[in-house]
C-alpha positions, 0 to 999 in steps of 0.5 A: 366201285364199278362206276366208280372206276369208270368214273377215272377212267373218263367212261359213262355205264353208257359208252359202247364198243367200238368195234360193232357189237350186234345192234340188233338184240336184246338189249339189257341183255348187250348192255350188261354183258358190254358193261361187265365186259368194260368191268374186266378190261379195265380191271386188267389195264387199272392192275397193270400200270397202277402196279408201274406207277405205284412203284415209279411215285414211291421212287419220286416220293423217296427221292424228294424227302431225302434231298437236303435243301434251306429252301422250300421245295415247289412241290406238283399238285398230285395227279389224276386218273391212270387213264382218261379214255374216252372209248375202249377198243375189245380186240386181243390187238387193241392199242394202249391209244394216246397219254392221256393229258397230264396238268403239268409244262412240257420239261424243258431244259431251261426248267431242268436250270430252276429245277437244280436252282432252287435245289430240288431234286431232278427224277430220273427214269430210264423208259424202253418202249411205249408201256414203259416211257407211258408209266413214267411219265403218269407218274411224273419224271421229269427226265425219262432216258432211253439208256443204252441198259435195254440192252439188257434188260429188253433185248438180252443183251450181254452187255451195252457195247452189242446194240446198235443206232437202229435198235436205238431208235426205235426204241426212242421212238416208242419212248417219244410217242408215249412220253407228253411232259418229261423231257426225252434222252438218248444214250448214244450206243458204243461207236456211235461218236468216239471216232470224230466229233462230226460223226458224234453229231450225225448220230445226234441229228439222228437220235433229234429228227428219227429217235425224236427225243429231246437231247442224247446223252454220251461217256466221257470224260475231258476227251469228250469236251471237243465232241460235246462242244459241236451237238450242242453247238448245234442246238443238241442238248448233251447230258454227260457221264463220267464216273462208270462209264460201262460202255468201258468196262473192259478198259475199267477192269469191269464194273469197278467203283471209281473216285475212291481215291484222291486221285480218282476222285479229282479224276472226276470232278476234273471230267465233270467241270471240263464237259460242263464248261464243253455245254453239257445241261448236266451229268451222270455221276455213277458208281461214285463214293457218296462225299466225293459226288456231294462235293462234285456237285457242289464245285459245279453250275450244272446239275447231276445226277447220280446212281451208285452216288448218294442222296448230295446229288442234284438229282436220281435214275434208274432202271426203270425195270430194277427199282420195279422188280421187272425181273426174274429170281436171281438176278444180280442187282446192284447195291445201290439199287431200291426195288419198290416192288414185284411187278415180275412176280405179280405178271406170274400169278397173273398170267399163272391164272390165266393159263389156269383158267384156260384150262379149266374152260372157266375162261372166258366166261360169258361176260367176255365173249359177244351176245346174238340176239335168240333170233339170229343165233336160230335161223344160223342154226337152221341153215346150217342144218340144211347143209 
């Protein structure tokens, strides 16, 4: 089984560590130690990716199976092994490395238009750092959104209004380094685009140049038309956001469902149509009745990305931390969230097991240590005796 795991990761039993283990001494003992050590590393590395990748793949599978369509879906082939690294580093400071190649083309705005034309649901997932983007990209998300929700789920802030442009840019860069196929979008934080279209364009340019994302998202309705037109005219794709706009929760009376009345539903539609005309490539519909969202979707020529808006939208987005269950018990979850895993619970078990092994001196074992030849150890001991 271990050999299969090594093959899956693009390694052979003969692969050696890259941190310079001693070349002299008992080669057979070293070989066994390196092999066991590698298996232990692979077990830990694989489990983390498998848990989150399974959650994201389940989400994508559920989304694609619930979207009604008269057209034939053109599904991508199954993805290969999660990791295909030619070498592993044995150090507590080892980087995750460059994500392996995924056999699919880079997703662009044209790709998204084509998916919409075929009525194939568009999968969108948030990510806020290298690991979360790494697994979302492997799971086949078409869009990875660096959402301002990271203010709460990654930085522990009270709400999204606290996060700054510089903080968002830092997280965008981290996500961009891990993402090789998905289309990346950065969320413009509150206060970085509302003053004037010129301010919004300056911020958007920073997200493209410094954040290394391919597009930006901003909240608001018809009042954002000049802003979106300014940004898109400069060649920057914009993902619009109507319905419940969290950055404006204070004006909305909290996190309340939008479009529940005839007038409210018409406002959602009018906002979406105006933002489409301004040049947005897609629009997020948040916390809108499913029937309203479906009707709005049919009236638009661009994709709608639903979050709490039913499965009649052109695609769906969820916060990764929510849907993977990467949070402690008791945390509030919106009604629209489906929990696909228990990353927090599995992580807790692993860390508790590590704690117990350290306390009982079961870790590290011989298989987790580096060898030294008997001759060199005796020479070292003799030197110590002379001190």
